N, C-alpha and C positions, 0 to 999 in steps of 0.2 A: 871695515867691519861695522863701525858705528853708523855709517851713512848709507851703504849700498847693499850689504848682505841681506837676504831674506831674514825677517825677524826671528823665526824659529831657529835658524842656523846661527845667527849672531848670539841669541840667548844661550844656545847650547854651548858655543865656544866660550862664553863668559861665565855661565852659571855652573857647568859641570866641574871645572877646576876649582871654583870657589866652594862648591859643596864638598868636594873631596878634601880640600884643606880644612874646612870647618869640622868635618867628621874626624879627620886625623887629630886635630887640636883637641877635640872632645875625647877621643880614645886615649891620647897620651895624658890628658888630665885625669881621666878615669883609671889609667894604668897605675898611677900611684895608689889610688884607693883600692884597686884590685889587688895589687901585690901586697900592700899593707894589710888588706883583709885576709890574706893567706896566713897571717900570724894568728888569726882568730882572736885578736885583741881589740875589743870595741873602743878602748881608750885611744889607741893609735889611730883608728879610723876617725874617731871624733876629733882628735887633734889636727889631723890633716884637713878635715872638713871645715874646721873653724877658719883656716887660712884661705879657703876658696874665695870668699868675698874680697879679701885684701888683694889676693893675686889678680882678681878680675879688675881691680882698680887700675892696675898697670895697663890692662887692655883698654880701659876708659881713657887713660892718658894717651895711649897710642891712637885712639879714635879722635882725640882733639886735633892732633896734627895730621893724622892719616886720612880720616874722613873729611875733615875741614879742608885740607889741601887737595885731596883727591877729587872731591866734588867740584871744586873751583877749577882744577886743571882740565877736567872733562868739558866744563862749560867754556873755558878759554879756547880749547881746541875747536869747539863748535863755532867759535867766533873767529877762527883762524889767527889766534894770537899766541903763537908758539913761544916767542921769546919771553912773554910774561908768564906763560905756563912754566917755563924752565926756572924762572926766578922764584915762583911760588913753590916749586918742588924743593929747591935748595933751602928755602926758608922753613918749610915744614919739617925737613929732616933735622935741622939744628934746633928747632923748637922742641921736637920730640926728645932729642938727646938731653936737652937742658931740664925739662920738667921731669923726665925719668930719673935723672941723677938727684934732683932735689927731693923727689918722693922717697927714693931708696935711703938717702941720708936721714930723712925724717923718721922713717920706720925704725932704723937702727937706733936712733937717739931715744925714741919714745916706745920701744918695744914692749916693756912691761905693762904700762897702763893700757896700751892698745889691746894686748892679748887678754887682759882682765876684762876690758870693756866688751870684747867679743864673746866672753863667756868661758874662757879657759880656766879650769879648776885644778885642784890638786893632782888629779889623775891625767890631765890632758895638757897642762901648761908646758912641760918640758918638750913634748912632741911637737906642739904647735910652734914653739920657739925655734927648734931645729929646722923645721920646714920653712918657716918665714925667713930665716937667715939665708938659706940657699936660694929660694926662688924669688925673693923680693929684694933683699939687701944686696946680694951679689949678682943676682940674675935679672934685676929690674931693667937696667939699661939695655942689654941685648934683647930682652923680651919686647920692650917698647919699640926699639928701632927696627927689629925684624918685622913687626906688625905694621909700623908706619910705612916701611918700604913696600910691603905687600900691597897695602891700599894704594900707594902712589903708582906703583907699576901697573896695577889693575886699571887705574884711571886712564891710562893711555892705550888700553886694549890688550895688554899682555897678561891676560888672566892665567894662562898656563904657567908662565914663569912666576907670577905672583904667588900662585898656590904651591908650586914645587918646593919653594924654600920652607914654607910652613909644614908641608908634608914630610920633607927631609928631617926637619927638627923633631917632628912627632914620632916618626918611625925610629929615629935614633934613641929617643927617650924610652920608647917601649923596649928596645933592646938593652939599654944600659940599666934600667930599673933592677931587673933581677941580678945583674952582675954586681952592682954596688950593694944591694940590699942583702943578698944571700951568699955572696962569694967573698967580696973584698972587705966588708965590714963585719964586726962580730954581732952575735945575737943581742937584741935590744936596741940596735942602731938602725933598724930598717927604715924609719922615717927619715933619718939623716941621709941614708943612701938614696932614697927616692928624691929628696931635694937636690942632691948633688947631680943626679942624672938629669933632672929637669933643667938645671942651670946650664950644664954643659951642652945639652941639645939645643937650647936657645942661642948659645954662642955660635954653634955650628951653623944654625939657620941664618944668623946675621952675616957670617962670613960668606955664605952662598949668595946672599943678596948683593953684597959688595962686589963679588965676582961678576954677577949679572950686570951691574952698573958699568963696571970696567969694560965689559964686552959689548956695550951698546954703541961703541964707536964715538966719533967726534960730535960734540954738541948734542948729547942726548937730552930729552925733555926732563928726565929725572937725573939729577947730578948732586954730588957733594961739593962741587967747586964753588967757593965763595966769590970767584971772579965774575959770575953771572950778575952779581949785584942784588940789591934789595928790590922786592916787588913794590908796586904802587901802594899808597896808603889804602886805597879802596880794596885792593887785593888782600892786604893784611887783615883789614876789617872783615872781609868776606871769609877768610880762613877761620878767624875766631867766631864769626857770626854763625857758621855751621858747626865748627869744631867744639866750641864751648857747650852749646846745647847737646851735642852728641855725648860729650863726656859727662855732663850733668845727668842726662837721662840714664846713662850706663851706671853712674854712681848711685842713683836712686834705685836702680835694679839691684845693685849689690847691697844697698841698705835694707832692701826688702829681705834679702837672704840673711843678713845679720839679725834682723828682727825675728825671722823664723827660728834661727838658731837660739837666740836668747829666750824666746817663748818656750821652745822645746826643752831647753835646759831646766826649766822650772818643773818639768815632769820627771825625767830621769835620763841618764846617759845613753841608754838603749834607744830612747826616742830620738835623741840627737844623732846617733849613729845611723838610725833608720832613715831619717829625713835627709841626712847628708848623702846617702846612697841614692835616694829618690831624686834629689835636686840635680844629680849628675845624670842618672838614667833618662830623665825627662828631657834632657838637653839634646838627645839625638834628633828628634823631629824639629826642635827649635833651631838647632844649628844648621840643619838642612834649609830651613826657612831663611836663616840669616845669610847662608850662601846664595840663595835665590835673590835676596835683596842686594847683596854685594855685587852680584853679576849684573843685575838689572840697573843699578843706580848709574853707572857711567853711560849706559845707552840712553836712559831717560834724560840725564843731564845734558849730554851732547845734543840730542835732538830737540830738547826744549830750547837750548840756547841757539841752535841753528834754525829754529822756527818750523820744524817738521811736526805738525800737530798729529797727523794720522799715525806716523811711525811711533811717536811717543805714546799715544793712547793704546795702540796695539801691543806695545811692549809691556805696558802696565797690566793690561787685561790678561795676557798670556802668563805673566809671572805670578799674578795673584791666584789664578786658577790652579797653577802647578803647586803653589804652596798649600792651598786648601786640600788638594788631593793627598799630598804627603801627610798632612795633619789627620785626615780621615783614616788613612791606612794605619797610622801610629796608634790611634785609639783602639782599633780592632786588635792589633798585636799585643798591646800592653794589657788590655783587659783579659786576654786569653793566657798570656805568658808572664804575668806579673811576678809570680813566685820564682820562676826560672830566671828572669832578669835580675831580681834582687839577690838570688842565691849565688850569682856569679861573683859577688863582691865579698861575701862573708858566709861562713858555714853555720854561724850561731842561729839556732832555730827561732828564738824569740825575735831577734833582729830581722830575720828574713820575713817572718809572719807580719810584723808591724810595717816593714818597708813595702811589702806587696799591697797591703791595704791602702797605704798612703799613695802608692803609684796609681792604683786604679781610679782614685779620686782626682789626683793632680792632672792626669793625662786628658781629662775631659776639657780642660782649659786650653789645649794646644791650638785649635783653630782660632780661638779668640785672641790668644797671645800673638799668633802670626799676623793676624789682621791689624793688631795694635801697632806692632813695630814696623810692619810694611808701610803703613801710612806715614810714620815718622821718617823712614828712609826716603819716601817720595818727596817730602818737603825738604829734606836735605839735598836731594838731587836738584830741586828747583832753586836752591840757595836761600830758602825761606827758613832760616834758623830759628827765628822767633816763634813761628807757628809750630815747628818741631819741638821746641822747648816747652811751649804751652801744653801740647799733647802729652809729652813725657812727664812733666811735673804734675799735671792733672791726674794722669794714670796712677802715679805712685803716691803722691801726697794727698790727693783727694779721695781716690778709690781704694787702691791696694793696701797701703799701710794702715789706714783707719779700719779697713775691713778685717785685717789680721787681729787687731786688738778687740774689735767688736765681737767677731765670731769666736775668738778664744774665750772671751768673758761669758758668752752664752752657751757654747757647745763644748768648750774645753779643747783638748789636744786635736781632735778631728775637725774642729772649727777652723784651726790654723790651716789645715790642708785644703779645706773647701774654699778658703778666702780668695784664691787666685781666680777660680771660675766665676765666683760671684762678682768680683771687682771688674774683671775684664769684660763681662757682659755689658756693663755700663760704659767701659772704655770704648768698645767697638761702636756703640751707638754714637758717642761723641765724635769718634774719629771719622765716621762716614759723613756726619753733618759738617764737620770742618772741611773735609775734602770736597764735598759738594759746594760749599760756600766760598772757599778761598783758593781752590786750585787755580794756578795761573795758566794762561793760554800760551802755548808755544807759538801760535800764529802771531799773537800780539808781540811776543818777545822778538820774533823775526822782523816784524815791522819796525820796532824800535831800533833794532840793530841796523836796518837799512837806512833809517833816518840819520843815525849817528855817523855811519860810513859816508853818507852823502855830504854831511857837514864837513867831514875831514877833507 
């Protein structure tokens, strides 16, 4: 698939399952908000929204091991180094399990100050705590491991299997939410029911991936077996070299969400509930874009490492065009149907009105956001973690987060909503300049590889 299939066919086989899993992930994340919204209690909606950035941190941790390891595995396969790829796979799995357990314990110990820092008040604290205990403290390890396994399995070309586990967990969560919220638990415990459903669904997803590994036969590239040994020091450095920047960039993305919540809290709880809905609705086109990047990255990494310049460039061009097309369609749909999309999650007229106004503004940044993280994914595929880190940190620490405070101070509540489009306009200009100046050549990479093999 990586080497010989026509690029549109290879991309379709890699991207379609990745997009499907991203959409299911988004739907099951929003399912909690949807079902909680059926209570018409904005405090329950706000409480679950407050935990979204912390829950996303678990996905950042999964990216450290999964994206860092997966990118390297694809490049190692491009160099025909399957044994080293196997060692990197095992190392990435144990790394993911360790950091997930550490994070879950930390949240449990420091729950109170963390929730206060996130903006949980008298009306939202209890709901936020219930949700966090389920999806992070008890559900953190299965969430991280299932996402690490999804990335690693996709890195060897099994995109359908990689996505199926995520889809399974998502569909199960959608089914379990109403069961726990409205049937098994009493009134007033809907948030706890949503959290239990999410935790159980991620455990089932992890079990699915374990079964996939067991059915791969003897000496699979992705394995839990410690007998394969430790990877080379250079490989460990390469995992962290891409994984740490990936996690840091994702953490900064979540920090941006935390700051949005904190700034909105200063107005009123309805504004917090409205922006919580918008931050989920806007993720539809963004998650499609992430799916495109996830499917594209192993193809780019493999062909870059194998020295196939034309195939690498064609893959990049086709993937970028598809992402921009999706972003354009989303702008049209959200501008026309903002009220209807917002009304899916809550019936409160004031919250719907405010959310629809926010959504019409935020969606304008969709193509800019796609181009920004598309460039970061490219440098991760190249194994250039420092460049990816530079772009990510500049985007959030230099452009996005300062813009939130600046526009909030000048324009108030709606300035917060406009900040994304304003900041990412600057980010895209920087991203294209860095890509033009620092993109490595697959041809040169292939020549270096040939020289090394000749020396051996």
